[in-house]
C-alpha positions as CSV (number, residue, x, y, z in Angstrom):
1,M,-14.8,54.6,-19.9
2,K,-11.5,53.7,-21.4
3,A,-9.8,54.3,-18.0
4,N,-12.3,52.1,-16.2
5,R,-11.8,49.3,-18.7
6,F,-8.0,49.6,-18.3
7,T,-8.3,49.5,-14.6
8,A,-10.5,46.5,-14.6
9,A,-8.2,44.7,-17.0
10,T,-5.2,45.5,-14.9
11,A,-7.0,44.1,-11.8
12,L,-7.9,40.9,-13.6
13,V,-4.3,40.5,-14.7
14,A,-3.1,41.0,-11.1
15,V,-5.6,38.5,-9.7
16,A,-4.5,36.0,-12.3
17,L,-0.9,36.6,-11.5
18,V,-1.5,36.1,-7.8
19,C,-3.4,32.8,-8.4
20,T,-0.6,31.6,-10.6
21,I,2.1,32.3,-8.1
22,A,0.0,30.6,-5.3
23,A,-0.5,27.5,-7.5
24,L,3.2,27.3,-8.0
25,V,4.2,28.0,-4.4
26,Y,1.6,25.8,-2.5
27,P,2.7,22.4,-3.9
28,A,6.3,23.3,-3.1
29,M,5.5,24.3,0.5
30,S,3.2,21.3,0.9
31,G,5.9,19.0,-0.4
32,A,8.4,20.5,2.1
33,N,6.0,19.8,5.0
34,V,5.5,16.2,3.8
35,A,9.2,15.7,3.4
36,A,9.8,17.1,6.9
37,S,7.4,14.6,8.4
38,S,8.4,11.6,6.3
39,P,10.0,8.5,8.0
40,E,13.2,9.3,6.0
41,A,13.4,12.8,7.6
42,Q,13.1,11.2,11.1
43,A,15.7,8.6,10.4
44,V,18.8,8.2,12.5
45,T,22.1,7.7,10.8
46,T,23.9,4.4,11.5
47,P,26.8,2.6,9.9
48,Y,24.3,0.2,8.4
49,G,22.1,2.8,6.8
50,P,19.3,5.1,8.0
51,L,17.2,3.8,10.9
52,T,13.6,4.9,10.7
53,P,10.9,4.9,13.5
54,L,9.3,2.0,11.6
55,D,12.6,0.1,11.7
56,R,12.9,0.6,15.4
57,E,9.3,-0.4,16.1
58,F,9.8,-3.6,14.0
59,V,12.9,-4.7,16.0
60,V,11.0,-4.2,19.2
61,K,8.0,-6.2,17.8
62,V,10.2,-9.1,16.9
63,R,11.5,-9.2,20.5
64,L,7.9,-9.0,21.9
65,A,6.8,-11.9,19.6
66,G,9.5,-14.2,21.0
67,L,8.7,-13.2,24.6
68,W,5.2,-14.7,24.5
69,E,5.2,-17.1,21.5
70,F,8.2,-19.1,23.0
71,P,6.3,-20.0,26.2
72,A,3.2,-20.6,24.1
73,G,5.3,-23.2,22.2
74,Q,6.3,-24.8,25.5
75,M,2.7,-25.1,26.5
76,A,1.9,-26.7,23.2
77,E,4.5,-29.3,23.7
78,Q,3.3,-30.0,27.2
79,K,-0.5,-29.7,26.8
80,G,-1.2,-30.4,23.1
81,T,-3.4,-33.4,22.5
82,T,-2.3,-34.1,18.9
83,Q,1.0,-34.6,17.3
84,A,0.3,-31.7,15.0
85,V,-0.1,-29.3,17.9
86,K,3.0,-30.6,19.6
87,T,4.9,-30.1,16.4
88,A,3.6,-26.6,16.0
89,G,4.9,-25.9,19.6
90,R,8.4,-27.2,18.7
91,H,8.4,-24.9,15.7
92,L,7.5,-21.9,17.9
93,I,10.3,-22.8,20.3
94,D,13.0,-23.4,17.7
95,G,12.0,-20.4,15.5
96,H,11.9,-17.9,18.3
97,T,15.1,-19.1,19.9
98,A,17.0,-18.3,16.7
99,L,15.0,-15.2,15.8
100,D,15.3,-13.6,19.3
101,S,19.1,-14.2,19.2
102,A,19.3,-12.4,15.9
103,D,17.0,-9.6,17.1
104,R,19.1,-9.0,20.3
105,T,22.2,-8.8,18.2
106,V,20.7,-6.3,15.8
107,A,19.2,-4.2,18.7
108,T,22.6,-3.9,20.3
109,Q,24.3,-2.9,17.1
110,L,21.7,-0.2,16.4
111,G,21.3,1.0,20.0
112,I,17.6,0.0,20.3
113,P,16.5,-0.9,23.9
114,L,14.4,-4.0,24.1
115,P,11.6,-5.0,26.5
116,N,12.0,-8.0,28.9
117,Q,8.2,-8.7,29.2
118,P,5.4,-9.1,26.8
119,T,2.6,-6.5,26.4
120,P,-0.6,-6.8,28.4
121,Q,-2.4,-8.1,25.3
122,Q,0.2,-10.8,24.8
123,M,0.1,-11.7,28.5
124,G,-3.7,-12.1,28.0
125,F,-3.0,-14.6,25.2
126,L,-0.8,-16.6,27.5
127,G,-3.4,-16.5,30.2
128,T,-6.0,-17.8,27.9
129,L,-3.8,-20.7,26.8
130,S,-2.7,-21.4,30.4
131,S,-6.3,-21.8,31.5
132,A,-7.4,-24.0,28.6
133,S,-7.0,-27.7,28.3
134,G,-7.7,-30.6,26.0
135,G,-9.1,-29.9,22.6
136,D,-10.0,-26.4,23.7
137,F,-6.4,-25.6,24.3
138,D,-5.5,-27.0,20.8
139,S,-8.1,-24.9,19.1
140,K,-7.2,-21.7,21.0
141,L,-3.5,-22.1,20.3
142,A,-4.0,-22.7,16.6
143,N,-6.3,-19.8,16.1
144,I,-4.6,-17.2,18.4
145,L,-1.2,-17.9,16.9
146,R,-2.5,-18.0,13.3
147,L,-4.2,-14.7,13.8
148,T,-1.2,-12.9,15.4
149,H,1.3,-14.3,12.9
150,G,-0.9,-13.1,10.0
151,Q,-1.0,-9.6,11.5
152,I,2.8,-9.4,11.9
153,F,3.3,-10.9,8.4
154,N,1.9,-7.6,6.9
155,T,4.2,-5.5,9.0
156,I,7.3,-7.5,8.0
157,A,6.4,-7.0,4.3
158,K,6.1,-3.3,4.8
159,V,9.4,-3.0,6.7
160,R,11.3,-5.3,4.1
161,S,10.1,-3.2,1.2
162,T,10.9,0.2,2.8
163,T,13.9,-0.1,5.1
164,M,17.2,1.4,4.1
165,N,19.1,-0.3,6.9
166,S,21.0,-3.5,6.0
167,L,20.6,-5.1,9.5
168,V,16.9,-4.5,9.6
169,R,16.6,-5.9,6.1
170,Q,18.4,-9.1,7.2
171,L,16.2,-9.4,10.3
172,A,13.1,-8.9,8.2
173,D,14.2,-11.8,5.9
174,Q,14.7,-14.1,8.9
175,A,11.4,-13.0,10.5
176,N,9.5,-13.5,7.2
177,D,10.8,-17.1,7.0
178,T,10.0,-17.8,10.7
179,V,6.5,-16.3,10.6
180,L,5.6,-18.1,7.4
181,D,6.7,-21.4,8.9
182,H,4.6,-20.8,12.0
183,I,1.6,-19.9,9.9
184,T,2.0,-23.1,8.0
185,V,2.3,-25.4,11.1
186,M,-0.7,-23.7,12.7
187,E,-2.8,-24.4,9.6
188,Q,-1.5,-28.0,9.5
189,T,-3.2,-28.6,12.8
190,G,-6.5,-28.6,10.9
191,L,-8.0,-26.4,13.7
192,V,-7.8,-22.9,12.1
193,D,-11.2,-21.2,11.7
194,F,-10.4,-19.3,8.6
195,P,-13.7,-17.3,8.4
196,Q,-13.2,-16.1,12.0
197,I,-9.5,-15.3,11.3
198,V,-10.5,-13.1,8.3
199,A,-13.3,-11.4,10.2
200,Q,-10.9,-10.5,13.1
201,T,-8.1,-9.5,10.8
202,T,-10.3,-7.0,8.9
203,A,-12.3,-5.7,11.8
204,S,-11.6,-2.3,13.3
205,P,-9.1,-2.5,16.2
206,T,-10.8,-2.7,19.6
207,T,-7.7,-3.3,21.8
208,D,-6.9,-0.5,24.3
209,P,-3.6,1.1,23.0
210,K,-2.0,0.8,26.5
211,D,-2.4,-3.0,26.2
212,L,0.0,-2.9,23.2
213,I,2.8,-1.3,25.2
214,A,5.4,-3.5,27.1
215,P,6.7,-2.6,30.5
216,T,9.9,-0.6,30.3
217,P,12.9,-2.5,31.7
218,V,14.4,-1.3,34.9
219,P,17.8,0.3,34.4
220,G,20.5,-2.4,34.9
221,E,18.0,-5.2,34.5
222,P,19.6,-8.3,32.8
223,T,18.3,-9.0,29.3
224,L,15.9,-12.0,29.3
225,I,17.3,-14.7,26.9
226,V,14.6,-16.6,25.1
227,N,15.7,-20.3,25.5
228,P,14.4,-23.4,27.2
229,S,16.0,-22.4,30.5
230,A,14.3,-19.0,30.7
231,A,11.6,-18.6,33.3
232,P,8.2,-18.2,31.7
233,P,6.3,-14.9,32.3
234,S,3.3,-14.9,34.6
235,T,0.2,-16.1,32.8
236,A,-2.5,-14.4,34.8
237,P,-5.6,-13.8,32.7
238,S,-5.9,-10.3,31.4
239,S,-8.7,-8.1,30.1
240,A,-6.7,-8.0,26.9
241,A,-7.3,-11.7,26.3
242,P,-8.3,-12.6,22.7
243,T,-11.8,-13.1,21.5
244,I,-11.0,-16.2,19.4
245,G,-12.6,-19.5,20.3
């Protein structure tokens, strides 16, 4: 009987010891896996600080914004029926001329390739605006641009608060100022449907992921400069057109 009790006690002690070791080892191993998959672990070293995948994605998104919002601003100046809409168009043109210039400089310094064409979704936005006229154009411009600027605003905040790269940090500061200005001028048109904006902002994404990817530039293709002399992209309507208005 004594031997059996001793054996049982020994077994319990062994089990308890194994559980204790497992409890100590698992968090360490789990932490190692998390660390290996963290953005910091995937960062590339640059003279300006680590460059994470999120940083790279942000630089590309700034470029894409200018590629479609700049021609949208040109349309607003040409087709807008109110001074507020025309003023919003001018802000889009001026803001993205400066922001695209800064973005191209940062991309060159960090070795980030940039697209020369908007994504299919963004081309859909331009197609929608191109086919609209009068008050319908004014409303679509104000709501599409207010929605998209609100979405990128959240991305800028995340990048600005997490980036360890000084160039990306500076670009995020400029993008933040530009986007806030564009949000403001869209709201000043008096045409923004806020309940619809909130509903679309909080709804589950329905856009096909492939419509969020810009065409890859052909090797040796000149970089498109966003300025008034640049040729606007084709504005054929797309299945990725927005649902607003």
